[in-house]
C-alpha positions, 0 to 999 in steps of 0.5 A: 719417792721424791723426784729430781725436778727439771724445769724448762725455759726456752725460746720459741723460734729456735733455728731450724738447723739446730733443732735436731742437735738440741733434741739429741743434747736434751736426750743425752742430758736426761740419760745422764741424770737417770744413769747417775741418780737412779733412785731419783725419778725424773719430773719435768716442769714445762709450760708446753710453749711452742719451740724448746718447751715442747721439744723438752717435754717430748724427750722427757716422756721418751725418757720415762719422766713425769710431765707436769705443765704449769700453764700460764693461762686457762687452757682454752685461752693459752691454745690461742697463742699457738699460731701453727696448727702443728704446734697446737696439735702438739700442745693438745697431745702433750696436755693429754700426757701431762698433769696440768697445774695452774700457778697461783694467779697474780693478785687482782688479776681477772680472766678478762684482763688476760684474754687479750695480749698486753701487759697483764697477759705477759705478767701471767706468763712471767708468773708461770716461768717463776713457778717453774724456776722456783720449784725445779732443782735444775733449770734447763735453758735453751737460750741464746745468752742474750737479754731481750728485755721481754717480761717473762722471757727466757733471759729474765727467767734464767736471771730469776732462777739464779739471782731471785730478781725479775724486773716488773714482778720481783725487784729484790735480789736473792743473791745478797742473802745467799752471799751472806748465807754462804751457799746457793743451790740454784743450778742451770743447765744452759744449751746455747741456741741460735734463733730464726731472724736477722739478729738470731746469733748467740751472745758474744763468748758463746757458740751454738750447741755449747752446753754449760753448767751455771750456779747462783754463785756465778760459777760456770763450768763445762766439766759436768755437774758441780760436785756440791750439787752431786752431793745434794742429789745423792742425799736426796737418793739416800732419803728415797732409799731410806723411805723405801726401806722402811715403807711398811713401818712408816705406813704402820705408824701413819695408820696408828696416828703416831706422827704429830703433823698433817693428816692427808693423802697429799704428796707433801704430807706423805713426804712429811710422814716419811721424814718424821718417822725416819728422823725418830728412827735415826734419833733412837740410833744416835741416842743408843750410840751416845748412851753406849759410848758414854757408859763405856767411857764411865766404865773405862774411867772406873777400870783405869782408876781401879788399876791405878790402885790395884796394879797387880790386877792386870785384867783391869788394863785389858778391860780398859782396852776392850771397853775402848775398842768397843766404844770406838767401833760404835762411834765408827759405825754411827759415823759411817752410816750417817746416823747423826747427819740423817737424824738432823737432816730428816728432822729439819726436813720434817719441820720444814714440810710441816710448816709448808703443808699447813701453810698450803692447806690454810691458803697462805702459800697461795697469797704470795706471788713468788715466795715459798717456805723453802726460800729462807729455811736453813740459809745459815747452813752450807750448800750441802743442806740444799737438798732439804730445800730441794725436797721442799720444792718438789713437795710444793708442786701441786698437781691435780691429784692433790687438790686444796680447798681454802675454805674457813673449815680448812683454816679452822682444821689447820689451827686445831691440828697445828697450833692446838690447845694447851694440855690437849693437842697440837704443837702447843701441847707437844712443846709443853710436854717436851719442856717438862720432860727435858726439865726432868732429865736436866734435874736428874743430871743436876742431882747426880752432880750434887750427890757426887760433889757432896759425896766426894766432899764428905769422903774428903772430910772423913779422910782428913779427920781419920787419916791417921787411924784408918788402914791403907785398904779402907783409905784406898777404897774411899779414894776409889769411891771418890773417883767413881763418883767424879767419873759418873758425874762428869760423864753424865754432864758430858752426855747432857751437854752432847744432847744439848739439854739446857739449850733444848729446854730453852728452845722448847720454852720459847716454842711453847711461848710463841705457840701460846701467843699464836693461840691467844691471838687466833682466839681474839679474831675471827677474821680469816685474813688476820688468822692467816697472817698470824699463821704465816708469822708463826711458821716463819718463827718456827722455821727460824728456830728449827734452823738454829736448832739444826745448826747447834746440833750439827757439831755434836756428833758421835765422835771417836776422838771425843770418846 
């Protein structure tokens, strides 16, 4: 199940008198999350540093959470930073209860360069803080509210989490992109603390032991979890519930090899398989609802046309009303159960995870210092879809149980599985096949339209020529046939529009071109570095295109009013 991930950043020298009250606040925080989101198991990311990191880790374990420890340094070097024997013993004990993760090392950084205190060691601490902030859904900060200016300090990690900037490592600002995108799913839970020392008081405007919620849009509240984030976490719960409900079917599909994506036991690939199967499942329900409503709409039009010419047949108007009621029930059922939203959301999630998994296996995610596949995916959507990026963040945590080997063989496997070959396998073959299928369906729609058009014109000409010779009964029958042809053509055209057949053909052709281009470029080089660059560009293009697809389809729901 996808967890609710809480990251931790904290001061080491919390005022002694505030340690117990803060412990109680943290315990209350975890209890509230468990109570409000019971379908989201808790996962806590803590570097296990002395002070607040260890305090939160202990409370997390007491609350039944999974503890993952992204250590900034190898364990044997990191332990040297614990000056107090009690803190060192606590670190060793917590390590034994946690899954240890080593964030990707900064480029060009060797073990020798971090063995002694200095800038490089501080940069690696900052790297661990960035890893926690990038992968968590809520960052729990036990912080005095001041900016100490220390590289990788609590203030800098908070700023990076909310705005995407960390002086000395990351100079760009994520906040500008979110202003344009219209949403920011970054959330901070701030526990205000004092620090030991002469200048240990809290920042102006804050009081010790105060708790605040802050978002990346500079919204601060003490009134509880912001409603838009509650909605995001609720969608995550629904995904978990659907995954559990259909777990047997998902497992059977995985065993049968029905999914077109990564094949491995890693957590990220398990989530992909669930999202992929659920997207197909709800797509079938949406298509069934669409086909039902449009068939009923056609029958309604035909029934009303017949009633207009055969008004003595009163059962026709009752049939019209009955058909309308059935169609309305289908549309209402589809909307209340969220079939359309789930289909689009789960498809978007599956496509994001597909790229993220293949990048990971190819060693692409390990080459960047801080950017991840989820950072720019679906930024044109509103904050409600932040839950998709949240699941991608959780899936991007690489505990020891999901080892990755970035070997040439692994890279070749990714190329074969993901890109594939024309007419044989991979996404290239998939988009070739889907282009042909959609083109065929569009041809059927055009054929029905042409038959209806020329059928109507032929009947019109026939009526014009023989109008004075034909009995009224035959003329009425011919007019009704014209009306039926027009209704069938219009309904078929509306159905094709709602499914976005023309747009999908263009999308499939575009995806086919970029995968064919990637295949050709990969075949021209044997350099793993260049191959990874090609796969990175390919994945970025695929994410962008699918975000556009999601945006286009989100407005084409099964709606009663349009029915």
